[in-house]
C-alpha positions as CSV (number, residue, x, y, z in Angstrom):
1,M,1.8,15.6,-1.1
2,F,3.1,16.2,-4.7
3,S,1.9,13.7,-7.2
4,T,2.4,15.3,-10.6
5,I,5.0,18.1,-10.9
6,I,6.9,20.1,-8.4
7,S,9.0,23.3,-8.7
8,A,12.8,23.4,-8.2
9,E,12.2,26.0,-5.5
10,E,10.0,23.7,-3.5
11,T,12.5,20.9,-3.9
12,L,15.3,23.2,-2.7
13,S,13.4,24.0,0.4
14,R,13.0,20.3,1.4
15,L,16.5,19.0,0.6
16,H,17.2,18.3,4.3
17,D,13.9,16.7,5.0
18,P,14.5,13.0,6.0
19,D,11.2,12.0,4.4
20,W,12.1,13.4,1.0
21,V,14.1,11.5,-1.6
22,V,15.4,13.0,-4.8
23,I,16.5,10.9,-7.8
24,D,18.5,12.1,-10.8
25,C,17.4,10.3,-14.0
26,R,19.5,12.0,-16.7
27,F,20.1,9.7,-19.6
28,S,21.0,9.9,-23.3
29,L,19.7,7.2,-25.7
30,Q,22.6,8.1,-28.0
31,E,25.3,7.8,-25.2
32,A,24.2,5.6,-22.3
33,S,27.1,6.6,-20.1
34,K,26.5,10.4,-20.3
35,G,23.8,10.7,-17.7
36,R,25.9,9.1,-15.0
37,E,29.0,11.1,-16.0
38,D,26.9,14.3,-15.8
39,Y,25.6,13.2,-12.4
40,L,29.1,12.7,-11.1
41,E,30.0,16.2,-12.3
42,G,27.2,17.7,-10.3
43,H,23.7,17.0,-9.1
44,V,21.0,18.1,-6.7
45,P,22.5,17.5,-3.2
46,G,21.4,14.2,-1.7
47,A,20.1,12.9,-5.1
48,F,20.5,9.2,-6.0
49,Y,21.2,8.3,-9.7
50,A,18.9,6.0,-11.7
51,H,20.3,4.7,-14.9
52,L,17.6,3.9,-17.5
53,D,19.2,0.8,-18.8
54,E,20.8,-0.6,-15.6
55,D,18.3,0.5,-12.9
56,L,14.9,1.2,-14.5
57,S,14.8,-1.6,-17.1
58,A,15.1,-5.4,-17.2
59,P,17.6,-7.1,-19.5
60,V,16.7,-7.0,-23.2
61,I,15.8,-10.3,-24.8
62,A,16.6,-9.9,-28.5
63,G,13.6,-10.6,-30.7
64,K,11.2,-10.7,-27.8
65,T,11.2,-7.6,-25.6
66,S,11.3,-3.8,-26.1
67,R,14.6,-1.9,-25.8
68,H,13.6,-1.0,-22.2
69,P,11.6,-3.9,-20.7
70,M,9.7,-3.2,-17.5
71,L,11.4,-4.5,-14.3
72,P,9.8,-7.3,-12.4
73,V,7.8,-5.9,-9.4
74,D,10.1,-7.6,-6.9
75,R,13.1,-5.9,-8.5
76,M,11.4,-2.5,-8.2
77,V,10.6,-3.1,-4.6
78,D,14.2,-3.9,-3.8
79,L,15.4,-0.8,-5.7
80,F,12.9,1.6,-4.1
81,S,13.7,0.2,-0.7
82,S,17.4,0.7,-1.2
83,W,16.8,4.3,-1.9
84,G,15.0,4.7,1.4
85,I,11.5,5.0,0.1
86,D,8.5,4.0,2.2
87,D,4.9,5.2,2.6
88,K,6.1,8.3,4.4
89,V,8.5,9.5,1.7
90,Q,7.9,12.2,-0.9
91,V,9.9,11.4,-4.0
92,V,11.2,14.0,-6.5
93,V,12.6,12.8,-9.9
94,Y,14.3,14.9,-12.5
95,D,16.4,14.7,-15.7
96,F,18.1,17.3,-17.8
97,K,15.1,19.4,-18.8
98,G,11.8,18.2,-20.2
99,G,11.2,15.1,-18.1
100,G,11.2,12.6,-20.9
101,M,13.5,10.2,-19.0
102,A,12.6,10.9,-15.4
103,V,8.9,10.3,-16.1
104,R,9.6,6.6,-16.4
105,L,10.5,6.4,-12.7
106,W,7.5,8.7,-11.9
107,W,5.2,6.2,-13.6
108,M,6.8,3.1,-12.0
109,L,6.3,4.5,-8.5
110,Q,2.8,5.5,-9.3
111,W,2.0,2.1,-10.8
112,L,3.1,0.5,-7.6
113,G,0.8,2.7,-5.6
114,H,3.2,5.4,-4.4
115,E,1.3,8.6,-5.2
116,A,3.8,10.9,-3.5
117,V,6.2,11.2,-6.4
118,A,6.6,14.3,-8.6
119,L,8.6,15.4,-11.6
120,M,10.8,18.5,-11.0
121,D,9.6,21.0,-13.6
122,G,12.3,22.4,-15.7
123,G,14.8,19.8,-14.5
124,W,18.5,20.1,-14.0
125,A,18.8,22.9,-16.7
126,Y,16.7,25.2,-14.6
127,W,18.3,24.2,-11.3
128,K,21.7,25.0,-12.7
129,A,20.6,28.2,-14.3
130,K,19.3,29.4,-10.9
131,N,22.7,28.6,-9.3
132,F,21.0,26.4,-6.8
133,P,23.5,24.2,-4.7
134,Q,25.2,21.2,-6.4
135,S,27.0,18.2,-5.0
136,V,29.3,15.6,-6.4
137,E,28.9,13.2,-3.4
138,A,26.9,10.0,-3.4
139,P,24.0,10.1,-0.8
140,E,24.1,8.1,2.4
141,R,20.7,6.9,3.4
142,Q,19.3,4.0,5.4
143,P,17.1,1.6,3.4
144,R,13.4,1.5,4.2
145,H,10.6,-1.0,3.3
146,F,8.8,-0.2,0.2
147,I,5.4,-1.8,-0.1
148,A,4.0,-2.4,-3.7
149,R,0.4,-1.9,-4.4
150,Q,0.2,-2.6,-8.1
151,Q,-2.5,-0.6,-9.9
152,E,-4.8,-2.7,-12.1
153,G,-5.8,-1.5,-15.6
154,W,-2.9,0.9,-16.1
155,T,-1.3,-1.1,-18.9
156,M,-2.1,-3.0,-22.1
157,D,0.0,-5.8,-23.7
158,A,0.5,-6.2,-27.4
159,D,-2.5,-8.5,-27.8
160,Q,-4.8,-6.1,-26.1
161,V,-3.5,-3.2,-28.2
162,A,-4.1,-5.3,-31.3
163,A,-7.6,-5.9,-30.2
164,V,-8.5,-2.2,-29.8
165,C,-6.3,-0.3,-32.2
166,Q,-9.1,-0.1,-34.8
167,D,-11.9,0.2,-32.3
168,P,-13.5,3.7,-32.4
169,N,-14.3,3.4,-28.7
170,Y,-10.5,3.5,-27.9
171,R,-7.6,5.6,-28.9
172,V,-4.1,4.1,-29.3
173,V,-1.7,7.1,-29.4
174,D,1.9,7.1,-30.7
175,V,3.8,9.8,-28.7
176,R,7.0,9.8,-30.9
177,N,7.6,12.7,-33.3
178,Y,5.6,12.9,-36.5
179,E,8.4,11.7,-38.7
180,R,8.9,8.5,-36.8
181,Y,5.1,8.0,-36.6
182,T,4.7,8.3,-40.3
183,G,7.7,6.2,-41.1
184,Q,9.6,9.0,-42.8
185,E,12.5,8.3,-40.5
186,E,13.5,5.8,-37.9
187,P,16.8,6.4,-36.2
188,I,16.6,3.8,-33.5
189,D,14.4,0.8,-34.4
190,P,14.8,-1.6,-37.4
191,V,11.3,-1.1,-38.7
192,A,9.7,2.3,-39.4
193,G,6.0,3.2,-39.1
194,H,3.3,2.9,-36.4
195,I,0.6,0.6,-35.1
196,P,-2.4,0.6,-37.5
197,G,-5.2,2.9,-36.3
198,A,-2.9,4.8,-33.9
199,I,-3.0,8.6,-33.8
200,N,0.0,10.8,-33.2
201,I,0.3,13.2,-30.2
202,P,4.1,13.8,-29.7
203,F,5.2,14.0,-26.0
204,G,7.6,16.8,-26.8
205,E,4.6,19.1,-27.3
206,N,3.7,18.8,-23.6
207,V,6.4,21.2,-22.6
208,D,7.7,24.6,-23.6
209,D,11.2,25.4,-25.0
210,D,12.6,25.6,-21.5
211,G,11.3,22.2,-20.5
212,F,8.4,23.3,-18.3
213,F,5.0,21.7,-18.7
214,K,2.4,23.8,-20.4
215,N,-0.6,25.2,-18.6
216,P,-3.2,22.5,-17.8
217,D,-5.9,24.2,-20.0
218,V,-3.5,24.3,-22.9
219,L,-2.7,20.6,-22.5
220,K,-6.4,19.7,-22.3
221,K,-7.2,21.6,-25.5
222,K,-4.2,20.0,-27.2
223,Y,-5.4,16.5,-26.3
224,E,-9.0,17.2,-27.2
225,K,-8.0,18.7,-30.6
226,G,-5.6,15.7,-31.1
227,G,-8.5,13.2,-30.9
228,L,-9.2,12.5,-27.3
229,K,-12.2,14.7,-26.7
230,N,-14.9,12.8,-24.8
231,M,-12.7,9.7,-24.7
232,P,-12.5,8.0,-21.3
233,A,-9.0,8.1,-20.0
234,D,-8.9,4.3,-19.5
235,H,-9.7,3.9,-23.2
236,V,-6.6,5.8,-24.1
237,V,-3.3,3.9,-24.4
238,F,0.0,5.6,-25.1
239,Y,3.0,4.0,-26.7
240,C,6.4,5.3,-27.8
241,G,9.6,3.6,-28.9
242,S,10.4,1.5,-25.8
243,G,7.8,2.4,-23.1
244,V,9.6,5.4,-21.6
245,T,8.3,8.6,-23.1
246,S,4.8,7.3,-23.3
247,C,4.6,7.9,-19.6
248,H,5.1,11.7,-20.3
249,N,1.6,11.8,-21.9
250,V,0.1,10.0,-19.0
251,L,1.5,12.7,-16.7
252,A,0.3,15.5,-19.0
253,M,-3.2,14.1,-19.2
254,R,-3.2,13.9,-15.4
255,L,-2.1,17.5,-15.2
256,A,-4.9,18.4,-17.6
257,G,-7.5,16.9,-15.3
258,M,-8.4,14.2,-17.9
259,G,-7.8,11.1,-15.8
260,Q,-5.4,8.2,-15.7
261,A,-4.6,6.9,-19.2
262,R,-2.9,3.6,-19.9
263,I,0.5,2.7,-21.6
264,Y,1.6,-0.2,-23.7
265,P,5.0,-0.8,-22.0
266,G,6.5,-2.8,-24.8
267,S,5.7,-0.1,-27.3
268,W,7.0,0.0,-30.9
269,S,10.3,-1.8,-30.3
270,E,8.4,-4.8,-28.9
271,W,5.5,-4.6,-31.4
272,I,7.9,-5.1,-34.3
273,T,9.5,-8.2,-32.9
274,D,6.6,-10.2,-34.2
275,P,6.5,-10.1,-38.1
276,N,2.8,-11.1,-37.9
277,R,1.9,-7.8,-36.3
278,P,0.8,-5.2,-38.9
279,V,2.7,-2.0,-39.5
280,A,1.3,1.2,-41.0
281,T,3.0,4.2,-42.5
282,G,1.9,7.7,-43.4
283,E,-0.9,9.4,-41.6
284,K,-3.8,7.6,-40.0
């Protein structure tokens, strides 16, 4: 069973296994149609396509939710069942390169108790560079019955984050880039800055320039140096802009052998919907 990352080579060797499902999660926040267009031009043979806005997120409620609200559990169950996922199935997810989009689906499946899901390291960029087979055909697969086993204690809501963000026994971690964390720039959301008390460990630093996850020892040292040394994993809560890339740091901490951290699914775009919630700028 693969439950963190998997190589493209291993994925290639199992493409015809009826108990393996591959899902393409390529998506651009700047151009929402691009991922599907790229998928239709070529994808891993047999792979389904998962659209971040349409498949992996609930509808946005202006002034209340994040930009990518979490799907209700029953909707996730229906979706995963339609892809032919049950307890016997190994799932592989991928996006263009670094995993920042596909990791959302990895986390969703893990959260519902499906441990056999892994991110394809290096993504589509590596697959294509190796001249591995491509397809333009949509997969045909019989649905199966997905059973949800929701994991307790994997998330925090806004009120819980507010209660611990200044507590030295917890670490609230902003995974966006440094400029967005400090409020120097904000290209997406209407308010710049970060949750007071949060530290900054950008998710992009989990991978190298080619989109491969760094060595577990390197990741562990990075997180310890960043402020998580001797911090219990369940006292670490990651957030990002809309609850997607925060999952990347959860996976990286798991790879580093540091345990199962939490996420704040609503993240920054939900936090700022309430003007009574405080906002900080600059460094912690």
